[in-house]
mmCIF file of the N, C-alpha and C atoms, coordinates in Angstrom:
data_MODEL
# 
_entry.id   MODEL 
# 
loop_
_atom_site.group_PDB 
_atom_site.id 
_atom_site.type_symbol 
_atom_site.label_atom_id 
_atom_site.label_alt_id 
_atom_site.label_comp_id 
_atom_site.label_asym_id 
_atom_site.label_entity_id 
_atom_site.label_seq_id 
_atom_site.pdbx_PDB_ins_code 
_atom_site.Cartn_x 
_atom_site.Cartn_y 
_atom_site.Cartn_z 
_atom_site.occupancy 
_atom_site.B_iso_or_equiv 
_atom_site.pdbx_formal_charge 
_atom_site.auth_seq_id 
_atom_site.auth_comp_id 
_atom_site.auth_asym_id 
_atom_site.auth_atom_id 
_atom_site.pdbx_PDB_model_num 
ATOM 1   N N  . MET A 1 1  ? 15.123 15.925  -43.260 1.00 0.00 ? 1  MET A N  1 
ATOM 2   C CA . MET A 1 1  ? 14.637 16.193  -42.268 1.00 0.00 ? 1  MET A CA 1 
ATOM 3   C C  . MET A 1 1  ? 13.829 14.602  -41.487 1.00 0.00 ? 1  MET A C  1 
ATOM 4   N N  . ASP A 1 2  ? 13.945 13.500  -42.307 1.00 0.00 ? 2  ASP A N  1 
ATOM 5   C CA . ASP A 1 2  ? 13.593 12.290  -41.729 1.00 0.00 ? 2  ASP A CA 1 
ATOM 6   C C  . ASP A 1 2  ? 14.814 11.709  -40.901 1.00 0.00 ? 2  ASP A C  1 
ATOM 7   N N  . ALA A 1 3  ? 16.178 11.956  -41.475 1.00 0.00 ? 3  ALA A N  1 
ATOM 8   C CA . ALA A 1 3  ? 17.247 11.627  -40.509 1.00 0.00 ? 3  ALA A CA 1 
ATOM 9   C C  . ALA A 1 3  ? 17.422 12.240  -39.191 1.00 0.00 ? 3  ALA A C  1 
ATOM 10  N N  . ARG A 1 4  ? 17.195 13.503  -39.335 1.00 0.00 ? 4  ARG A N  1 
ATOM 11  C CA . ARG A 1 4  ? 17.385 14.073  -38.138 1.00 0.00 ? 4  ARG A CA 1 
ATOM 12  C C  . ARG A 1 4  ? 15.958 13.760  -37.043 1.00 0.00 ? 4  ARG A C  1 
ATOM 13  N N  . GLY A 1 5  ? 15.074 13.461  -37.544 1.00 0.00 ? 5  GLY A N  1 
ATOM 14  C CA . GLY A 1 5  ? 13.886 12.924  -36.760 1.00 0.00 ? 5  GLY A CA 1 
ATOM 15  C C  . GLY A 1 5  ? 14.300 11.498  -36.184 1.00 0.00 ? 5  GLY A C  1 
ATOM 16  N N  . THR A 1 6  ? 15.111 10.998  -36.699 1.00 0.00 ? 6  THR A N  1 
ATOM 17  C CA . THR A 1 6  ? 15.634 9.653   -36.668 1.00 0.00 ? 6  THR A CA 1 
ATOM 18  C C  . THR A 1 6  ? 16.329 9.631   -35.609 1.00 0.00 ? 6  THR A C  1 
ATOM 19  N N  . ILE A 1 7  ? 17.354 10.618  -35.605 1.00 0.00 ? 7  ILE A N  1 
ATOM 20  C CA . ILE A 1 7  ? 18.551 10.988  -34.572 1.00 0.00 ? 7  ILE A CA 1 
ATOM 21  C C  . ILE A 1 7  ? 17.779 11.026  -33.150 1.00 0.00 ? 7  ILE A C  1 
ATOM 22  N N  . VAL A 1 8  ? 16.968 12.133  -33.042 1.00 0.00 ? 8  VAL A N  1 
ATOM 23  C CA . VAL A 1 8  ? 16.190 12.573  -32.273 1.00 0.00 ? 8  VAL A CA 1 
ATOM 24  C C  . VAL A 1 8  ? 15.586 11.795  -31.366 1.00 0.00 ? 8  VAL A C  1 
ATOM 25  N N  . ASN A 1 9  ? 14.775 10.700  -32.078 1.00 0.00 ? 9  ASN A N  1 
ATOM 26  C CA . ASN A 1 9  ? 13.927 9.827   -31.508 1.00 0.00 ? 9  ASN A CA 1 
ATOM 27  C C  . ASN A 1 9  ? 14.918 8.589   -30.444 1.00 0.00 ? 9  ASN A C  1 
ATOM 28  N N  . ASN A 1 10 ? 16.031 8.275   -31.363 1.00 0.00 ? 10 ASN A N  1 
ATOM 29  C CA . ASN A 1 10 ? 17.186 7.535   -30.988 1.00 0.00 ? 10 ASN A CA 1 
ATOM 30  C C  . ASN A 1 10 ? 17.710 7.972   -29.883 1.00 0.00 ? 10 ASN A C  1 
ATOM 31  N N  . ASN A 1 11 ? 18.173 9.215   -29.455 1.00 0.00 ? 11 ASN A N  1 
ATOM 32  C CA . ASN A 1 11 ? 18.289 9.725   -28.324 1.00 0.00 ? 11 ASN A CA 1 
ATOM 33  C C  . ASN A 1 11 ? 17.367 9.841   -27.259 1.00 0.00 ? 11 ASN A C  1 
ATOM 34  N N  . MET A 1 12 ? 16.246 10.067  -27.508 1.00 0.00 ? 12 MET A N  1 
ATOM 35  C CA . MET A 1 12 ? 15.007 9.755   -26.754 1.00 0.00 ? 12 MET A CA 1 
ATOM 36  C C  . MET A 1 12 ? 14.691 8.699   -26.013 1.00 0.00 ? 12 MET A C  1 
ATOM 37  N N  . ASN A 1 13 ? 15.050 7.633   -27.121 1.00 0.00 ? 13 ASN A N  1 
ATOM 38  C CA . ASN A 1 13 ? 15.131 6.308   -26.680 1.00 0.00 ? 13 ASN A CA 1 
ATOM 39  C C  . ASN A 1 13 ? 15.928 6.121   -25.297 1.00 0.00 ? 13 ASN A C  1 
ATOM 40  N N  . VAL A 1 14 ? 17.412 6.194   -25.585 1.00 0.00 ? 14 VAL A N  1 
ATOM 41  C CA . VAL A 1 14 ? 18.599 6.194   -24.837 1.00 0.00 ? 14 VAL A CA 1 
ATOM 42  C C  . VAL A 1 14 ? 18.328 6.599   -23.378 1.00 0.00 ? 14 VAL A C  1 
ATOM 43  N N  . LEU A 1 15 ? 17.825 8.135   -23.645 1.00 0.00 ? 15 LEU A N  1 
ATOM 44  C CA . LEU A 1 15 ? 17.166 8.851   -22.379 1.00 0.00 ? 15 LEU A CA 1 
ATOM 45  C C  . LEU A 1 15 ? 16.305 7.970   -21.555 1.00 0.00 ? 15 LEU A C  1 
ATOM 46  N N  . LEU A 1 16 ? 15.109 7.701   -22.272 1.00 0.00 ? 16 LEU A N  1 
ATOM 47  C CA . LEU A 1 16 ? 13.904 7.004   -21.318 1.00 0.00 ? 16 LEU A CA 1 
ATOM 48  C C  . LEU A 1 16 ? 14.389 5.497   -20.790 1.00 0.00 ? 16 LEU A C  1 
ATOM 49  N N  . LYS A 1 17 ? 15.481 4.928   -21.673 1.00 0.00 ? 17 LYS A N  1 
ATOM 50  C CA . LYS A 1 17 ? 15.966 3.777   -21.030 1.00 0.00 ? 17 LYS A CA 1 
ATOM 51  C C  . LYS A 1 17 ? 16.632 3.945   -19.608 1.00 0.00 ? 17 LYS A C  1 
ATOM 52  N N  . ASN A 1 18 ? 17.555 5.123   -19.789 1.00 0.00 ? 18 ASN A N  1 
ATOM 53  C CA . ASN A 1 18 ? 18.567 5.471   -18.527 1.00 0.00 ? 18 ASN A CA 1 
ATOM 54  C C  . ASN A 1 18 ? 17.444 5.650   -17.199 1.00 0.00 ? 18 ASN A C  1 
ATOM 55  N N  . LEU A 1 19 ? 16.259 6.358   -17.742 1.00 0.00 ? 19 LEU A N  1 
ATOM 56  C CA . LEU A 1 19 ? 15.519 6.706   -16.553 1.00 0.00 ? 19 LEU A CA 1 
ATOM 57  C C  . LEU A 1 19 ? 14.686 5.649   -16.141 1.00 0.00 ? 19 LEU A C  1 
ATOM 58  N N  . THR A 1 20 ? 14.477 4.631   -17.081 1.00 0.00 ? 20 THR A N  1 
ATOM 59  C CA . THR A 1 20 ? 13.694 3.446   -16.660 1.00 0.00 ? 20 THR A CA 1 
ATOM 60  C C  . THR A 1 20 ? 14.710 2.699   -15.732 1.00 0.00 ? 20 THR A C  1 
ATOM 61  N N  . VAL A 1 21 ? 15.894 2.398   -16.033 1.00 0.00 ? 21 VAL A N  1 
ATOM 62  C CA . VAL A 1 21 ? 17.156 2.055   -15.024 1.00 0.00 ? 21 VAL A CA 1 
ATOM 63  C C  . VAL A 1 21 ? 16.701 2.691   -13.531 1.00 0.00 ? 21 VAL A C  1 
ATOM 64  N N  . ILE A 1 22 ? 16.730 3.970   -13.655 1.00 0.00 ? 22 ILE A N  1 
ATOM 65  C CA . ILE A 1 22 ? 17.063 4.716   -12.458 1.00 0.00 ? 22 ILE A CA 1 
ATOM 66  C C  . ILE A 1 22 ? 15.734 4.244   -11.638 1.00 0.00 ? 22 ILE A C  1 
ATOM 67  N N  . ASN A 1 23 ? 14.441 4.523   -12.233 1.00 0.00 ? 23 ASN A N  1 
ATOM 68  C CA . ASN A 1 23 ? 13.385 3.909   -11.670 1.00 0.00 ? 23 ASN A CA 1 
ATOM 69  C C  . ASN A 1 23 ? 13.308 2.421   -11.073 1.00 0.00 ? 23 ASN A C  1 
ATOM 70  N N  . ILE A 1 24 ? 13.469 1.509   -11.701 1.00 0.00 ? 24 ILE A N  1 
ATOM 71  C CA . ILE A 1 24 ? 13.850 0.229   -11.351 1.00 0.00 ? 24 ILE A CA 1 
ATOM 72  C C  . ILE A 1 24 ? 14.664 0.242   -9.974  1.00 0.00 ? 24 ILE A C  1 
ATOM 73  N N  . VAL A 1 25 ? 15.946 0.794   -9.938  1.00 0.00 ? 25 VAL A N  1 
ATOM 74  C CA . VAL A 1 25 ? 16.916 0.827   -8.781  1.00 0.00 ? 25 VAL A CA 1 
ATOM 75  C C  . VAL A 1 25 ? 16.231 1.515   -7.810  1.00 0.00 ? 25 VAL A C  1 
ATOM 76  N N  . PHE A 1 26 ? 15.395 2.631   -7.752  1.00 0.00 ? 26 PHE A N  1 
ATOM 77  C CA . PHE A 1 26 ? 15.039 3.279   -6.580  1.00 0.00 ? 26 PHE A CA 1 
ATOM 78  C C  . PHE A 1 26 ? 13.746 2.730   -6.066  1.00 0.00 ? 26 PHE A C  1 
ATOM 79  N N  . LEU A 1 27 ? 13.054 2.325   -6.863  1.00 0.00 ? 27 LEU A N  1 
ATOM 80  C CA . LEU A 1 27 ? 11.510 1.709   -6.466  1.00 0.00 ? 27 LEU A CA 1 
ATOM 81  C C  . LEU A 1 27 ? 11.564 0.461   -5.352  1.00 0.00 ? 27 LEU A C  1 
ATOM 82  N N  . PRO A 1 28 ? 12.581 -0.409  -5.333  1.00 0.00 ? 28 PRO A N  1 
ATOM 83  C CA . PRO A 1 28 ? 12.722 -1.254  -3.994  1.00 0.00 ? 28 PRO A CA 1 
ATOM 84  C C  . PRO A 1 28 ? 13.033 -0.649  -2.673  1.00 0.00 ? 28 PRO A C  1 
ATOM 85  N N  . LEU A 1 29 ? 13.995 0.348   -3.256  1.00 0.00 ? 29 LEU A N  1 
ATOM 86  C CA . LEU A 1 29 ? 14.238 1.228   -1.951  1.00 0.00 ? 29 LEU A CA 1 
ATOM 87  C C  . LEU A 1 29 ? 13.253 1.982   -1.322  1.00 0.00 ? 29 LEU A C  1 
ATOM 88  N N  . THR A 1 30 ? 12.378 2.648   -2.301  1.00 0.00 ? 30 THR A N  1 
ATOM 89  C CA . THR A 1 30 ? 11.528 3.594   -1.756  1.00 0.00 ? 30 THR A CA 1 
ATOM 90  C C  . THR A 1 30 ? 10.476 2.384   -0.818  1.00 0.00 ? 30 THR A C  1 
ATOM 91  N N  . LEU A 1 31 ? 10.056 1.502   -1.327  1.00 0.00 ? 31 LEU A N  1 
ATOM 92  C CA . LEU A 1 31 ? 9.366  0.221   -0.613  1.00 0.00 ? 31 LEU A CA 1 
ATOM 93  C C  . LEU A 1 31 ? 9.924  0.131   0.958   1.00 0.00 ? 31 LEU A C  1 
ATOM 94  N N  . ILE A 1 32 ? 11.112 -0.147  1.022   1.00 0.00 ? 32 ILE A N  1 
ATOM 95  C CA . ILE A 1 32 ? 11.551 -0.424  2.144   1.00 0.00 ? 32 ILE A CA 1 
ATOM 96  C C  . ILE A 1 32 ? 11.775 0.471   3.066   1.00 0.00 ? 32 ILE A C  1 
ATOM 97  N N  . ALA A 1 33 ? 12.079 1.610   2.588   1.00 0.00 ? 33 ALA A N  1 
ATOM 98  C CA . ALA A 1 33 ? 12.181 3.002   3.663   1.00 0.00 ? 33 ALA A CA 1 
ATOM 99  C C  . ALA A 1 33 ? 10.945 3.346   3.864   1.00 0.00 ? 33 ALA A C  1 
ATOM 100 N N  . SER A 1 34 ? 9.702  2.917   2.965   1.00 0.00 ? 34 SER A N  1 
ATOM 101 C CA . SER A 1 34 ? 8.286  3.300   3.694   1.00 0.00 ? 34 SER A CA 1 
ATOM 102 C C  . SER A 1 34 ? 7.778  2.486   4.968   1.00 0.00 ? 34 SER A C  1 
ATOM 103 N N  . VAL A 1 35 ? 8.318  1.364   4.586   1.00 0.00 ? 35 VAL A N  1 
ATOM 104 C CA . VAL A 1 35 ? 8.097  0.202   5.992   1.00 0.00 ? 35 VAL A CA 1 
ATOM 105 C C  . VAL A 1 35 ? 8.904  0.614   6.715   1.00 0.00 ? 35 VAL A C  1 
ATOM 106 N N  . GLY A 1 36 ? 10.104 1.167   6.626   1.00 0.00 ? 36 GLY A N  1 
ATOM 107 C CA . GLY A 1 36 ? 11.016 1.395   7.894   1.00 0.00 ? 36 GLY A CA 1 
ATOM 108 C C  . GLY A 1 36 ? 10.365 2.771   8.606   1.00 0.00 ? 36 GLY A C  1 
ATOM 109 N N  . GLY A 1 37 ? 9.864  3.729   7.838   1.00 0.00 ? 37 GLY A N  1 
ATOM 110 C CA . GLY A 1 37 ? 9.457  4.963   8.549   1.00 0.00 ? 37 GLY A CA 1 
ATOM 111 C C  . GLY A 1 37 ? 7.971  4.676   9.059   1.00 0.00 ? 37 GLY A C  1 
ATOM 112 N N  . MET A 1 38 ? 7.233  3.832   8.803   1.00 0.00 ? 38 MET A N  1 
ATOM 113 C CA . MET A 1 38 ? 6.049  3.454   9.414   1.00 0.00 ? 38 MET A CA 1 
ATOM 114 C C  . MET A 1 38 ? 6.241  2.941   10.753  1.00 0.00 ? 38 MET A C  1 
ATOM 115 N N  . SER A 1 39 ? 5.116  2.701   11.359  1.00 0.00 ? 39 SER A N  1 
ATOM 116 C CA . SER A 1 39 ? 5.168  2.186   13.277  1.00 0.00 ? 39 SER A CA 1 
ATOM 117 C C  . SER A 1 39 ? 5.761  0.705   13.374  1.00 0.00 ? 39 SER A C  1 
ATOM 118 N N  . GLU A 1 40 ? 5.830  -0.053  12.008  1.00 0.00 ? 40 GLU A N  1 
ATOM 119 C CA . GLU A 1 40 ? 5.898  -1.358  11.940  1.00 0.00 ? 40 GLU A CA 1 
ATOM 120 C C  . GLU A 1 40 ? 7.721  -1.374  12.363  1.00 0.00 ? 40 GLU A C  1 
ATOM 121 N N  . SER A 1 41 ? 8.618  -0.131  12.203  1.00 0.00 ? 41 SER A N  1 
ATOM 122 C CA . SER A 1 41 ? 9.549  -0.366  12.143  1.00 0.00 ? 41 SER A CA 1 
ATOM 123 C C  . SER A 1 41 ? 10.113 -0.279  13.758  1.00 0.00 ? 41 SER A C  1 
ATOM 124 N N  . SER A 1 42 ? 9.264  -0.009  14.750  1.00 0.00 ? 42 SER A N  1 
ATOM 125 C CA . SER A 1 42 ? 9.285  0.207   16.169  1.00 0.00 ? 42 SER A CA 1 
ATOM 126 C C  . SER A 1 42 ? 9.296  -1.474  16.610  1.00 0.00 ? 42 SER A C  1 
ATOM 127 N N  . MET A 1 43 ? 8.297  -2.362  15.715  1.00 0.00 ? 43 MET A N  1 
ATOM 128 C CA . MET A 1 43 ? 8.329  -3.674  16.221  1.00 0.00 ? 43 MET A CA 1 
ATOM 129 C C  . MET A 1 43 ? 9.695  -4.460  15.874  1.00 0.00 ? 43 MET A C  1 
ATOM 130 N N  . MET A 1 44 ? 10.340 -3.846  14.398  1.00 0.00 ? 44 MET A N  1 
ATOM 131 C CA . MET A 1 44 ? 11.229 -4.945  14.087  1.00 0.00 ? 44 MET A CA 1 
ATOM 132 C C  . MET A 1 44 ? 12.704 -4.482  14.473  1.00 0.00 ? 44 MET A C  1 
ATOM 133 N N  . LYS A 1 45 ? 12.642 -3.432  15.470  1.00 0.00 ? 45 LYS A N  1 
ATOM 134 C CA . LYS A 1 45 ? 14.107 -2.857  16.128  1.00 0.00 ? 45 LYS A CA 1 
ATOM 135 C C  . LYS A 1 45 ? 13.905 -3.035  17.517  1.00 0.00 ? 45 LYS A C  1 
ATOM 136 N N  . GLN A 1 46 ? 12.796 -3.728  17.870  1.00 0.00 ? 46 GLN A N  1 
ATOM 137 C CA . GLN A 1 46 ? 12.799 -3.686  19.470  1.00 0.00 ? 46 GLN A CA 1 
ATOM 138 C C  . GLN A 1 46 ? 13.587 -4.405  20.184  1.00 0.00 ? 46 GLN A C  1 
ATOM 139 N N  . GLY A 1 47 ? 14.364 -4.052  20.985  1.00 0.00 ? 47 GLY A N  1 
ATOM 140 C CA . GLY A 1 47 ? 15.535 -4.309  21.883  1.00 0.00 ? 47 GLY A CA 1 
ATOM 141 C C  . GLY A 1 47 ? 16.706 -4.109  21.218  1.00 0.00 ? 47 GLY A C  1 
ATOM 142 N N  . ILE A 1 48 ? 16.609 -3.427  20.113  1.00 0.00 ? 48 ILE A N  1 
ATOM 143 C CA . ILE A 1 48 ? 18.052 -3.138  19.479  1.00 0.00 ? 48 ILE A CA 1 
ATOM 144 C C  . ILE A 1 48 ? 18.196 -1.488  19.615  1.00 0.00 ? 48 ILE A C  1 
ATOM 145 N N  . ASP A 1 49 ? 19.633 -0.925  19.910  1.00 0.00 ? 49 ASP A N  1 
ATOM 146 C CA . ASP A 1 49 ? 19.870 0.280   19.716  1.00 0.00 ? 49 ASP A CA 1 
ATOM 147 C C  . ASP A 1 49 ? 19.479 1.004   18.535  1.00 0.00 ? 49 ASP A C  1 
ATOM 148 N N  . TRP A 1 50 ? 19.108 2.021   18.806  1.00 0.00 ? 50 TRP A N  1 
ATOM 149 C CA . TRP A 1 50 ? 18.648 2.662   17.389  1.00 0.00 ? 50 TRP A CA 1 
ATOM 150 C C  . TRP A 1 50 ? 19.456 3.058   16.585  1.00 0.00 ? 50 TRP A C  1 
ATOM 151 N N  . ARG A 1 51 ? 20.763 3.182   17.088  1.00 0.00 ? 51 ARG A N  1 
ATOM 152 C CA . ARG A 1 51 ? 21.998 3.638   15.864  1.00 0.00 ? 51 ARG A CA 1 
ATOM 153 C C  . ARG A 1 51 ? 22.619 2.183   15.170  1.00 0.00 ? 51 ARG A C  1 
ATOM 154 N N  . ILE A 1 52 ? 22.458 1.003   16.007  1.00 0.00 ? 52 ILE A N  1 
ATOM 155 C CA . ILE A 1 52 ? 22.644 0.091   15.171  1.00 0.00 ? 52 ILE A CA 1 
ATOM 156 C C  . ILE A 1 52 ? 21.839 -0.495  14.035  1.00 0.00 ? 52 ILE A C  1 
ATOM 157 N N  . SER A 1 53 ? 20.193 -0.070  14.516  1.00 0.00 ? 53 SER A N  1 
ATOM 158 C CA . SER A 1 53 ? 19.317 -1.037  13.755  1.00 0.00 ? 53 SER A CA 1 
ATOM 159 C C  . SER A 1 53 ? 19.007 0.230   12.581  1.00 0.00 ? 53 SER A C  1 
ATOM 160 N N  . TYR A 1 54 ? 19.337 1.420   12.824  1.00 0.00 ? 54 TYR A N  1 
ATOM 161 C CA . TYR A 1 54 ? 19.604 2.493   11.368  1.00 0.00 ? 54 TYR A CA 1 
ATOM 162 C C  . TYR A 1 54 ? 20.603 2.133   10.543  1.00 0.00 ? 54 TYR A C  1 
ATOM 163 N N  . ALA A 1 55 ? 21.687 1.953   11.001  1.00 0.00 ? 55 ALA A N  1 
ATOM 164 C CA . ALA A 1 55 ? 22.951 1.831   10.416  1.00 0.00 ? 55 ALA A CA 1 
ATOM 165 C C  . ALA A 1 55 ? 22.863 0.463   9.330   1.00 0.00 ? 55 ALA A C  1 
ATOM 166 N N  . ALA A 1 56 ? 22.129 -0.640  10.162  1.00 0.00 ? 56 ALA A N  1 
ATOM 167 C CA . ALA A 1 56 ? 21.642 -1.899  9.226   1.00 0.00 ? 56 ALA A CA 1 
ATOM 168 C C  . ALA A 1 56 ? 20.928 -1.354  8.364   1.00 0.00 ? 56 ALA A C  1 
ATOM 169 N N  . PHE A 1 57 ? 19.820 -0.881  8.738   1.00 0.00 ? 57 PHE A N  1 
ATOM 170 C CA . PHE A 1 57 ? 18.913 -0.516  7.718   1.00 0.00 ? 57 PHE A CA 1 
ATOM 171 C C  . PHE A 1 57 ? 19.518 0.187   6.435   1.00 0.00 ? 57 PHE A C  1 
ATOM 172 N N  . MET A 1 58 ? 20.303 1.166   6.563   1.00 0.00 ? 58 MET A N  1 
ATOM 173 C CA . MET A 1 58 ? 21.121 1.861   5.790   1.00 0.00 ? 58 MET A CA 1 
ATOM 174 C C  . MET A 1 58 ? 22.000 1.107   5.034   1.00 0.00 ? 58 MET A C  1 
ATOM 175 N N  . ILE A 1 59 ? 22.517 0.509   5.555   1.00 0.00 ? 59 ILE A N  1 
ATOM 176 C CA . ILE A 1 59 ? 23.813 -0.797  4.591   1.00 0.00 ? 59 ILE A CA 1 
ATOM 177 C C  . ILE A 1 59 ? 22.687 -1.913  4.151   1.00 0.00 ? 59 ILE A C  1 
ATOM 178 N N  . ALA A 1 60 ? 21.542 -2.287  4.488   1.00 0.00 ? 60 ALA A N  1 
ATOM 179 C CA . ALA A 1 60 ? 20.629 -3.033  3.634   1.00 0.00 ? 60 ALA A CA 1 
ATOM 180 C C  . ALA A 1 60 ? 20.282 -2.388  2.160   1.00 0.00 ? 60 ALA A C  1 
ATOM 181 N N  . MET A 1 61 ? 19.744 -1.583  2.732   1.00 0.00 ? 61 MET A N  1 
ATOM 182 C CA . MET A 1 61 ? 19.363 -0.296  1.549   1.00 0.00 ? 61 MET A CA 1 
ATOM 183 C C  . MET A 1 61 ? 20.455 -0.367  0.525   1.00 0.00 ? 61 MET A C  1 
ATOM 184 N N  . ILE A 1 62 ? 21.610 0.190   0.800   1.00 0.00 ? 62 ILE A N  1 
ATOM 185 C CA . ILE A 1 62 ? 22.492 0.426   -0.293  1.00 0.00 ? 62 ILE A CA 1 
ATOM 186 C C  . ILE A 1 62 ? 22.985 -0.861  -0.927  1.00 0.00 ? 62 ILE A C  1 
ATOM 187 N N  . VAL A 1 63 ? 23.038 -2.042  -0.217  1.00 0.00 ? 63 VAL A N  1 
ATOM 188 C CA . VAL A 1 63 ? 23.376 -3.345  -0.725  1.00 0.00 ? 63 VAL A CA 1 
ATOM 189 C C  . VAL A 1 63 ? 22.146 -3.623  -1.949  1.00 0.00 ? 63 VAL A C  1 
ATOM 190 N N  . LEU A 1 64 ? 20.967 -3.615  -1.349  1.00 0.00 ? 64 LEU A N  1 
ATOM 191 C CA . LEU A 1 64 ? 19.924 -3.595  -2.425  1.00 0.00 ? 64 LEU A CA 1 
ATOM 192 C C  . LEU A 1 64 ? 19.970 -3.082  -3.606  1.00 0.00 ? 64 LEU A C  1 
ATOM 193 N N  . GLY A 1 65 ? 20.390 -1.606  -3.458  1.00 0.00 ? 65 GLY A N  1 
ATOM 194 C CA . GLY A 1 65 ? 20.482 -0.888  -4.469  1.00 0.00 ? 65 GLY A CA 1 
ATOM 195 C C  . GLY A 1 65 ? 21.411 -1.236  -5.651  1.00 0.00 ? 65 GLY A C  1 
ATOM 196 N N  . LEU A 1 66 ? 22.360 -1.400  -4.994  1.00 0.00 ? 66 LEU A N  1 
ATOM 197 C CA . LEU A 1 66 ? 23.765 -1.894  -5.730  1.00 0.00 ? 66 LEU A CA 1 
ATOM 198 C C  . LEU A 1 66 ? 23.670 -3.317  -6.594  1.00 0.00 ? 66 LEU A C  1 
ATOM 199 N N  . LEU A 1 67 ? 22.660 -4.227  -5.816  1.00 0.00 ? 67 LEU A N  1 
ATOM 200 C CA . LEU A 1 67 ? 22.633 -5.264  -6.517  1.00 0.00 ? 67 LEU A CA 1 
ATOM 201 C C  . LEU A 1 67 ? 21.439 -5.097  -7.490  1.00 0.00 ? 67 LEU A C  1 
ATOM 202 N N  . THR A 1 68 ? 20.321 -4.286  -7.407  1.00 0.00 ? 68 THR A N  1 
ATOM 203 C CA . THR A 1 68 ? 19.550 -4.325  -8.422  1.00 0.00 ? 68 THR A CA 1 
ATOM 204 C C  . THR A 1 68 ? 20.257 -3.609  -9.615  1.00 0.00 ? 68 THR A C  1 
ATOM 205 N N  . TRP A 1 69 ? 21.214 -2.790  -9.573  1.00 0.00 ? 69 TRP A N  1 
ATOM 206 C CA . TRP A 1 69 ? 21.839 -1.958  -10.454 1.00 0.00 ? 69 TRP A CA 1 
ATOM 207 C C  . TRP A 1 69 ? 22.539 -2.787  -11.167 1.00 0.00 ? 69 TRP A C  1 
ATOM 208 N N  . LEU A 1 70 ? 23.471 -3.734  -10.674 1.00 0.00 ? 70 LEU A N  1 
ATOM 209 C CA . LEU A 1 70 ? 23.939 -4.666  -11.053 1.00 0.00 ? 70 LEU A CA 1 
ATOM 210 C C  . LEU A 1 70 ? 23.199 -5.447  -12.130 1.00 0.00 ? 70 LEU A C  1 
ATOM 211 N N  . TRP A 1 71 ? 21.981 -6.073  -11.628 1.00 0.00 ? 71 TRP A N  1 
ATOM 212 C CA . TRP A 1 71 ? 21.257 -7.155  -12.180 1.00 0.00 ? 71 TRP A CA 1 
ATOM 213 C C  . TRP A 1 71 ? 20.725 -6.486  -13.308 1.00 0.00 ? 71 TRP A C  1 
ATOM 214 N N  . VAL A 1 72 ? 20.307 -5.074  -13.197 1.00 0.00 ? 72 VAL A N  1 
ATOM 215 C CA . VAL A 1 72 ? 19.608 -4.537  -14.325 1.00 0.00 ? 72 VAL A CA 1 
ATOM 216 C C  . VAL A 1 72 ? 20.685 -4.356  -15.625 1.00 0.00 ? 72 VAL A C  1 
ATOM 217 N N  . GLY A 1 73 ? 21.796 -3.622  -15.015 1.00 0.00 ? 73 GLY A N  1 
ATOM 218 C CA . GLY A 1 73 ? 23.023 -3.851  -15.949 1.00 0.00 ? 73 GLY A CA 1 
ATOM 219 C C  . GLY A 1 73 ? 23.074 -5.038  -16.439 1.00 0.00 ? 73 GLY A C  1 
ATOM 220 N N  . LYS A 1 74 ? 23.275 -6.171  -15.952 1.00 0.00 ? 74 LYS A N  1 
ATOM 221 C CA . LYS A 1 74 ? 23.464 -7.233  -16.975 1.00 0.00 ? 74 LYS A CA 1 
ATOM 222 C C  . LYS A 1 74 ? 22.258 -7.667  -17.720 1.00 0.00 ? 74 LYS A C  1 
ATOM 223 N N  . MET A 1 75 ? 21.163 -7.562  -17.462 1.00 0.00 ? 75 MET A N  1 
ATOM 224 C CA . MET A 1 75 ? 20.046 -7.665  -18.347 1.00 0.00 ? 75 MET A CA 1 
ATOM 225 C C  . MET A 1 75 ? 19.904 -6.707  -19.708 1.00 0.00 ? 75 MET A C  1 
ATOM 226 N N  . ILE A 1 76 ? 20.437 -5.681  -19.508 1.00 0.00 ? 76 ILE A N  1 
ATOM 227 C CA . ILE A 1 76 ? 20.414 -4.670  -20.401 1.00 0.00 ? 76 ILE A CA 1 
ATOM 228 C C  . ILE A 1 76 ? 21.718 -5.153  -21.478 1.00 0.00 ? 76 ILE A C  1 
ATOM 229 N N  . ASP A 1 77 ? 22.544 -5.607  -21.094 1.00 0.00 ? 77 ASP A N  1 
ATOM 230 C CA . ASP A 1 77 ? 23.863 -5.823  -21.767 1.00 0.00 ? 77 ASP A CA 1 
ATOM 231 C C  . ASP A 1 77 ? 23.571 -7.390  -22.459 1.00 0.00 ? 77 ASP A C  1 
ATOM 232 N N  . ARG A 1 78 ? 22.726 -8.213  -21.767 1.00 0.00 ? 78 ARG A N  1 
ATOM 233 C CA . ARG A 1 78 ? 22.255 -9.682  -22.364 1.00 0.00 ? 78 ARG A CA 1 
ATOM 234 C C  . ARG A 1 78 ? 21.171 -9.102  -23.497 1.00 0.00 ? 78 ARG A C  1 
ATOM 235 N N  . THR A 1 79 ? 20.284 -8.130  -23.550 1.00 0.00 ? 79 THR A N  1 
ATOM 236 C CA . THR A 1 79 ? 19.520 -7.875  -24.603 1.00 0.00 ? 79 THR A CA 1 
ATOM 237 C C  . THR A 1 79 ? 20.249 -7.210  -25.818 1.00 0.00 ? 79 THR A C  1 
ATOM 238 N N  . GLN A 1 80 ? 21.304 -6.387  -25.608 1.00 0.00 ? 80 GLN A N  1 
ATOM 239 C CA . GLN A 1 80 ? 21.967 -5.837  -26.465 1.00 0.00 ? 80 GLN A CA 1 
ATOM 240 C C  . GLN A 1 80 ? 22.754 -6.657  -26.997 1.00 0.00 ? 80 GLN A C  1 
ATOM 241 N N  . LYS A 1 81 ? 23.187 -8.188  -26.554 1.00 0.00 ? 81 LYS A N  1 
ATOM 242 C CA . LYS A 1 81 ? 24.226 -8.606  -27.242 1.00 0.00 ? 81 LYS A CA 1 
ATOM 243 C C  . LYS A 1 81 ? 23.197 -9.523  -28.063 1.00 0.00 ? 81 LYS A C  1 
ATOM 244 N N  . GLU A 1 82 ? 22.095 -9.986  -27.796 1.00 0.00 ? 82 GLU A N  1 
ATOM 245 C CA . GLU A 1 82 ? 20.968 -10.619 -28.584 1.00 0.00 ? 82 GLU A CA 1 
ATOM 246 C C  . GLU A 1 82 ? 20.352 -9.866  -29.767 1.00 0.00 ? 82 GLU A C  1 
ATOM 247 N N  . LYS A 1 83 ? 20.559 -8.622  -29.875 1.00 0.00 ? 83 LYS A N  1 
ATOM 248 C CA . LYS A 1 83 ? 20.017 -7.884  -30.899 1.00 0.00 ? 83 LYS A CA 1 
ATOM 249 C C  . LYS A 1 83 ? 21.301 -8.077  -31.932 1.00 0.00 ? 83 LYS A C  1 
ATOM 250 N N  . ILE A 1 84 ? 22.495 -8.155  -31.828 1.00 0.00 ? 84 ILE A N  1 
ATOM 251 C CA . ILE A 1 84 ? 23.718 -8.335  -32.346 1.00 0.00 ? 84 ILE A CA 1 
ATOM 252 C C  . ILE A 1 84 ? 23.791 -9.415  -33.412 1.00 0.00 ? 84 ILE A C  1 
# 
């Protein structure tokens, strides 16, 4: 019974680690999107065509998300190597 509990606990830890990584990636993107959705966005894109400004905004969000994902992946790999 103890072995089964240990396996279930280990699987839960892996699941929570994956959910934490997903949250870390999406938190900065949510912050940027919330600022972009407010009235401050009209000040930031003043004088620029809306299609260009929204395209640049989306590209910046995608790049930031990918960089955060890569950074978190490297941090996880580093901690896994230190445990060995």
